[in-house]
C-alpha positions in Angstrom: 17.1 -87.0 -46.1 19.6 -89.0 -48.0 23.0 -89.5 -46.6 24.1 -86.1 -47.8 21.7 -84.3 -46.8 21.1 -86.2 -43.2 25.5 -85.3 -43.0 24.0 -81.4 -43.7 22.0 -81.6 -41.0 24.4 -83.1 -38.7 27.2 -80.3 -39.0 24.4 -77.4 -39.2 23.4 -78.8 -35.2 27.1 -79.9 -34.9 28.3 -75.8 -35.5 25.1 -74.3 -33.7 25.9 -76.1 -30.3 29.2 -75.4 -30.3 28.2 -71.3 -31.4 26.2 -71.8 -28.9 28.0 -73.4 -25.6 30.5 -70.7 -26.5 28.2 -68.0 -25.8 27.2 -66.0 -22.2 23.6 -66.7 -21.2 23.0 -62.5 -22.1 24.1 -63.3 -25.9 22.0 -66.3 -26.4 18.9 -64.5 -24.2 19.4 -62.3 -27.9 20.1 -65.2 -30.8 17.1 -67.7 -29.3 14.3 -66.9 -31.6 17.4 -67.9 -34.7 17.9 -70.8 -36.0 20.7 -70.9 -38.0 24.2 -70.9 -37.7 24.7 -69.2 -40.4 22.0 -66.4 -38.4 23.1 -66.8 -35.2 27.0 -65.6 -36.8 26.4 -62.8 -38.6 23.7 -61.4 -35.6 26.7 -62.3 -33.1 29.5 -60.4 -35.2 27.1 -57.3 -36.1 26.2 -57.3 -32.1 30.4 -57.3 -31.4 32.1 -55.5 -34.8 29.5 -53.6 -36.2 28.4 -53.4 -39.4 30.7 -50.5 -41.9 28.9 -47.6 -41.0 30.0 -48.0 -37.0 33.5 -49.7 -38.3 34.7 -46.2 -39.8 32.8 -44.6 -37.2 34.8 -46.3 -34.6 38.5 -45.6 -36.4 37.3 -42.3 -36.4 37.0 -41.8 -32.9 39.9 -43.6 -32.5 41.6 -41.2 -35.2 41.1 -38.0 -33.0 42.0 -40.0 -29.9 44.6 -40.8 -31.8 45.7 -37.3 -33.4 44.6 -35.8 -30.1 47.2 -38.1 -27.5 49.3 -37.0 -24.4 50.9 -37.7 -21.4 48.4 -37.2 -18.4 49.5 -35.1 -15.3 51.6 -37.0 -12.8 51.6 -40.3 -15.5 54.6 -42.7 -15.8 56.4 -43.4 -19.1 54.7 -46.6 -19.0 51.3 -45.7 -18.3 51.0 -43.9 -21.2 52.9 -45.9 -23.5 50.8 -48.6 -22.3 48.1 -46.1 -23.2 49.9 -45.4 -26.7 49.8 -49.4 -27.6 46.7 -50.4 -26.6 45.4 -47.4 -29.4 47.4 -48.1 -31.8 46.0 -52.0 -31.7 42.9 -51.4 -31.9 43.3 -49.0 -35.4 45.1 -52.4 -36.2 42.4 -54.5 -36.3 39.6 -51.3 -37.7 42.7 -51.1 -40.6 43.9 -47.3 -40.0 46.9 -48.1 -39.0 50.9 -45.1 -38.7 54.4 -46.8 -40.1 56.6 -47.2 -37.0 57.5 -43.5 -37.8 54.6 -42.1 -36.8 54.1 -43.4 -34.3 57.8 -42.1 -32.8 57.1 -38.8 -33.8 53.8 -39.0 -32.1 55.2 -40.4 -28.4 57.7 -37.3 -29.0 55.6 -34.8 -29.5 53.1 -36.5 -26.0 55.5 -35.9 -23.5 55.4 -33.1 -21.4 57.4 -30.0 -21.7 59.3 -31.4 -18.2 
């Protein structure tokens, strides 16, 4: 090996070691047969983020949950608002965000009549 190949080899194994030290044993068992750091990262990415189709399906389910969001019986406003903010944050991560005006209207409509 020349110096460049040695450096690349060393960097690859350093990245692989960092990844393996950062994951749980259950995750390790899933990727133990993969050789390269890129293959490991790609496998973990698909497992935890999903592919494009999975992301779109998650987004559609969350949009439906957003549209049908209501305050539950005997729920206090703080709890309802916390649930709402969690839902909005996940939608934002999936690039399905609404405007602040939409959020305000949704919260007002989700409050009970009483």
